[in-house]
C-alpha positions as CSV (number, residue, x, y, z in Angstrom):
1,M,112.2,44.0,125.6
2,V,110.7,39.8,124.9
3,S,112.7,37.9,123.7
4,P,112.3,34.7,121.7
5,P,114.2,32.6,124.3
6,H,111.9,34.3,126.5
7,E,108.9,33.1,125.2
8,A,109.3,29.7,124.0
9,M,110.7,29.0,127.5
10,H,107.4,29.4,129.1
11,R,104.9,29.4,126.1
12,I,106.2,26.0,125.9
13,F,104.0,25.1,128.7
14,Q,101.2,26.7,127.3
15,H,101.8,24.4,124.4
16,D,101.6,21.5,126.2
17,P,100.9,21.8,130.1
18,G,101.3,18.0,130.8
19,L,105.0,18.4,130.0
20,F,105.6,20.1,133.9
21,S,104.4,16.8,135.3
22,R,107.4,15.0,132.7
23,V,109.9,18.0,133.7
24,S,108.8,17.8,137.7
25,R,110.9,13.9,137.7
26,F,114.2,15.6,137.1
27,L,113.5,18.7,139.8
28,G,113.5,16.0,142.7
29,V,109.6,16.2,142.7
30,D,106.7,14.1,141.6
31,I,103.7,15.5,140.0
32,P,101.1,13.7,138.5
33,T,99.9,14.0,134.9
34,P,96.9,16.6,135.0
35,V,94.0,15.3,134.0
36,K,92.7,18.8,133.1
37,A,94.8,21.9,132.3
38,T,93.2,25.6,131.7
39,A,95.4,28.5,130.8
40,L,94.4,31.9,133.2
41,P,94.5,35.4,132.7
42,T,98.7,36.1,133.0
43,D,97.5,40.0,134.2
44,L,98.3,40.6,138.2
45,T,97.4,44.0,138.2
46,E,95.8,45.4,140.7
47,T,93.8,48.8,140.9
48,N,96.2,50.8,141.5
49,P,98.7,51.9,138.3
50,V,101.4,49.5,138.3
51,E,101.5,46.7,136.2
52,R,102.3,43.1,137.1
53,R,102.4,39.9,134.6
54,V,103.2,36.1,135.2
55,D,104.4,34.6,131.8
56,T,102.2,31.6,131.8
57,L,99.6,30.3,133.9
58,L,98.3,27.4,134.2
59,R,95.3,26.0,136.6
60,L,96.4,21.9,136.6
61,E,94.1,19.6,138.1
62,T,95.2,16.0,139.2
63,A,93.3,13.3,139.4
64,D,94.7,12.5,143.6
65,R,95.9,15.5,144.6
66,G,93.8,18.2,143.1
67,P,93.8,21.6,141.6
68,F,96.3,24.2,141.4
69,L,97.8,26.7,140.0
70,L,101.6,26.8,138.1
71,A,103.1,30.2,137.2
72,V,105.7,29.6,134.6
73,E,108.4,32.3,134.3
74,A,111.2,32.6,131.7
75,Q,114.7,34.0,132.9
76,G,117.7,34.9,130.6
77,K,120.0,36.6,133.7
78,K,120.2,37.6,137.4
79,H,117.7,40.5,137.9
80,P,117.9,41.3,141.9
81,D,114.0,42.7,141.5
82,K,113.0,39.4,140.7
83,P,112.4,37.9,144.0
84,A,110.1,40.2,145.2
85,S,108.0,39.7,141.7
86,W,108.2,36.1,142.5
87,A,107.0,36.9,146.0
88,Y,104.3,38.8,144.7
89,Y,103.1,36.8,142.3
90,T,102.1,33.5,144.1
91,A,101.3,35.4,147.2
92,Y,98.7,37.4,144.7
93,L,97.4,34.0,142.7
94,W,96.9,32.4,146.1
95,T,94.9,35.1,147.3
96,K,93.0,35.3,144.5
97,Y,91.9,31.7,143.8
98,R,92.7,30.3,147.0
99,L,94.8,27.1,145.0
100,P,98.2,26.0,145.8
101,T,100.8,27.8,143.6
102,A,104.1,26.6,142.3
103,L,106.4,28.5,140.6
104,L,109.1,27.2,137.7
105,V,111.3,29.6,136.7
106,V,113.4,28.1,133.3
107,C,117.0,29.0,132.5
108,Q,119.3,28.8,129.4
109,D,122.4,28.7,132.0
110,H,124.1,27.2,134.9
111,A,124.7,30.9,136.5
112,T,120.7,32.1,136.6
113,A,119.5,29.0,136.8
114,R,121.9,28.8,140.5
115,W,121.1,32.4,141.4
116,A,116.9,30.9,141.0
117,Q,117.1,28.3,143.0
118,Q,118.1,30.0,145.8
119,P,115.6,30.8,148.8
120,V,114.8,34.4,149.5
121,S,112.9,35.8,152.5
122,C,111.3,38.9,152.7
123,G,111.5,39.4,156.4
124,P,114.6,40.1,158.4
125,P,116.6,36.7,159.2
126,Q,115.2,36.0,163.1
127,L,111.2,36.8,161.0
128,P,111.8,35.1,156.9
129,T,107.5,35.5,157.0
130,L,107.1,34.8,153.3
131,T,110.2,32.4,151.4
132,V,110.3,32.4,147.7
133,Q,112.4,29.0,146.4
134,P,110.6,28.2,143.0
135,L,111.8,24.8,141.3
136,V,114.2,25.4,138.3
137,A,114.6,23.7,135.1
138,G,117.3,24.6,133.4
139,P,120.8,22.5,132.2
140,H,121.7,21.6,135.1
141,N,119.1,19.2,135.2
142,M,117.1,19.2,131.9
143,P,118.0,15.4,130.3
144,V,120.7,16.0,127.4
145,I,118.5,13.3,125.0
146,T,121.0,12.7,122.0
147,D,118.9,9.4,120.9
148,P,116.1,9.8,118.2
149,E,114.1,7.8,119.9
150,E,113.9,8.9,123.3
151,A,113.5,12.4,121.5
152,R,110.7,10.6,119.6
153,A,108.9,9.3,122.6
154,D,108.6,13.0,124.4
155,L,108.6,15.5,121.6
156,V,108.0,18.6,123.5
157,L,110.6,17.9,126.2
158,A,112.8,17.1,123.8
159,S,112.8,20.2,122.6
160,L,112.7,21.9,125.9
161,A,116.0,20.3,126.1
162,A,117.2,21.6,123.1
163,I,116.1,25.4,124.7
164,T,117.3,24.7,128.3
165,H,121.6,23.5,126.3
166,A,121.1,25.9,123.7
167,A,124.7,27.3,125.1
168,E,125.5,23.9,125.9
169,P,128.5,21.6,123.7
170,D,125.5,18.8,123.7
171,V,123.2,20.8,121.8
172,G,124.1,19.9,118.4
173,A,123.3,16.2,119.1
174,I,120.0,17.5,121.0
175,L,119.1,19.4,117.9
176,K,120.2,15.8,115.7
177,A,117.9,13.9,117.5
178,L,115.2,16.3,117.4
179,S,115.0,16.9,114.0
180,T,115.2,13.3,113.0
181,A,112.6,12.3,115.5
182,L,110.6,15.4,113.7
183,R,110.3,13.5,109.9
184,D,107.5,11.0,111.2
185,A,105.7,13.2,113.2
186,P,102.6,15.1,111.8
187,E,102.8,18.7,110.9
188,D,100.5,20.1,112.9
189,I,102.1,18.4,115.3
190,A,106.3,19.4,114.1
191,K,105.5,22.9,113.3
192,P,105.1,24.2,117.0
193,L,108.0,22.1,117.8
194,I,110.0,23.6,115.0
195,E,109.0,26.9,115.9
196,F,109.3,26.5,119.7
197,T,112.7,25.6,119.1
198,A,114.4,28.0,117.0
199,Q,112.9,31.3,119.2
200,G,114.9,29.5,121.5
201,L,117.7,29.6,120.2
202,A,117.6,32.8,119.7
203,K,120.6,34.2,118.1
204,R,123.1,31.8,119.5
205,P,125.4,29.9,117.1
206,A,123.3,26.8,117.5
207,K,119.9,29.0,115.7
208,N,122.3,27.7,112.3
209,L,122.2,24.4,113.0
210,W,118.6,24.0,113.6
211,R,118.1,26.2,110.9
212,N,120.1,23.9,108.3
213,L,118.6,20.6,110.0
214,V,115.1,22.0,109.6
215,A,116.1,22.3,105.6
216,V,118.1,19.2,105.1
217,D,116.3,16.4,107.8
218,L,112.9,18.0,107.8
219,S,113.2,19.7,103.7
220,F,109.3,18.5,103.3
221,Y,108.0,21.0,106.1
222,K,106.9,24.2,104.6
223,S,107.0,27.2,107.4
224,Y,108.9,30.4,107.7
225,L,111.8,28.9,109.3
226,A,112.4,26.0,106.6
227,E,112.2,29.5,104.0
228,E,114.2,31.4,105.5
229,V,116.7,29.6,105.7
230,R,117.1,28.1,102.2
231,K,116.2,32.1,100.5
232,E,119.1,33.1,103.2
233,V,121.4,30.1,101.4
234,R,120.2,30.9,97.8
235,D,120.8,35.2,98.8
236,E,123.0,35.3,101.0
237,V,125.6,33.0,100.4
238,R,125.1,31.1,96.7
239,D,125.4,33.7,94.9
240,E,129.2,33.9,95.6
241,V,129.8,30.1,96.1
242,R,127.8,29.0,93.2
243,K,129.2,31.5,91.2
244,E,133.1,30.1,91.8
245,V,131.8,26.6,91.7
246,Q,129.9,27.3,88.0
247,D,133.3,29.3,86.7
248,E,135.0,26.2,87.6
249,V,132.3,23.4,86.2
250,R,130.5,25.2,83.0
251,K,132.9,24.0,81.0
252,E,131.9,20.5,81.6
253,V,128.7,20.7,81.9
254,Q,127.0,23.4,79.8
255,D,125.7,20.7,77.4
256,E,124.9,18.4,79.7
257,A,121.0,17.1,80.2
258,L,118.9,17.9,83.0
259,T,119.8,15.4,85.4
260,Q,123.5,17.4,85.1
261,G,122.0,20.9,85.8
262,E,120.5,19.1,89.2
263,A,123.7,17.9,90.0
264,R,125.6,21.4,89.9
265,R,122.8,23.2,91.6
266,A,123.4,20.2,94.6
267,A,126.8,20.4,93.9
268,A,126.4,24.6,95.0
269,D,124.2,23.2,97.9
270,V,126.8,21.3,99.4
271,L,129.2,24.2,99.6
272,A,127.3,26.9,100.9
273,V,125.9,24.9,103.8
274,L,130.5,24.6,104.0
275,A,130.5,28.6,103.7
276,E,128.0,29.3,106.4
277,R,129.0,26.6,108.8
278,G,132.7,28.2,108.5
279,L,134.0,25.4,107.6
280,T,137.2,25.3,105.3
281,V,137.3,23.8,101.5
282,S,140.5,22.4,100.2
283,E,140.5,22.8,96.1
284,A,140.8,19.1,96.5
285,V,137.5,18.6,98.6
286,R,136.0,21.6,95.9
287,E,137.0,19.9,93.2
288,R,135.4,16.5,94.3
289,I,132.4,18.6,95.0
290,G,131.9,20.4,91.8
291,S,133.2,17.7,89.5
292,C,130.0,14.9,91.1
293,D,127.4,14.8,88.8
294,D,125.7,11.7,91.1
295,P,122.6,13.3,92.8
296,E,122.8,10.7,95.3
297,I,125.6,10.9,96.3
298,L,125.6,15.0,96.5
299,S,121.9,14.4,98.5
300,R,124.0,12.5,101.0
301,W,127.0,14.8,100.9
302,L,124.4,17.8,101.6
303,R,123.1,15.8,104.9
304,R,126.9,15.4,105.8
305,A,127.7,19.2,105.7
306,V,125.3,20.3,108.4
307,T,127.3,18.4,111.4
308,A,130.6,17.4,110.0
309,S,133.5,18.8,111.4
310,T,135.6,19.4,109.0
311,A,134.7,19.4,104.9
312,E,136.8,16.3,104.8
313,E,134.4,14.3,106.6
314,V,131.7,15.1,104.2
315,V,133.3,13.5,101.0
316,A,135.2,10.6,103.1
317,G,134.1,7.6,101.3
318,A,131.4,9.0,98.9
């Protein structure tokens, strides 16, 4: 079954074909920026009933090196049959289009990347005949982009960096830089990158962090992802946490003005995010959050709650 990370790792190159030339410098090659790119059919099936389909296929044209084909394969784990499939893809495409054919494999873990980089020959050792050695992009060579300005300079590359580092310790900082950079991006640019990143993270722990960042840092943004996280926070977590908070503060806020009601809801949101992240909240911290009636302070605490290591960090220094 095709998984969301699988789709994100190759479809991002369909979204921005020029991404390959920018990625290539991290792979030890220099591919000029294409002046034209065309998405080609991915079905490589012949007249026999065996279906073969490459993930993404692009025809790229450069100013000084002429056109070439780029086949992009997303690889989630080692598979002994894949090198033979890749050999078929490249040979078939070369034969069909009579164009130089490059193969890029995108991975999310070091072991798969090392495996994919190994050259594989279809002939015996003394007669290699056809050798396949794809370019591989993964956590071992994709940049760790933790500076919002660097992310803003190339949002698509920053999204790919987040996807390929989905299981790495730095993924939180990468996602924070990306969400910060996307604040200023037009919706038509931000929307597909938000969704690509969410797909690429799939069920990994970083997916929850990204969903929270979208809900807080990109609160202006309306999409299924943003609405989903807000709905989950309210429906799955907030009922239990909010009831506890409301029980504690109801006596003080029952007859208060609308601003105090907003503060109560904001306090519940802060506690809900902390609960969603699995952080321990002491009674002292819970009391401080629940008793705060300043919407500005609560808004600041809500942003901190997304990335703070402890609940105490959220309320430190007000």
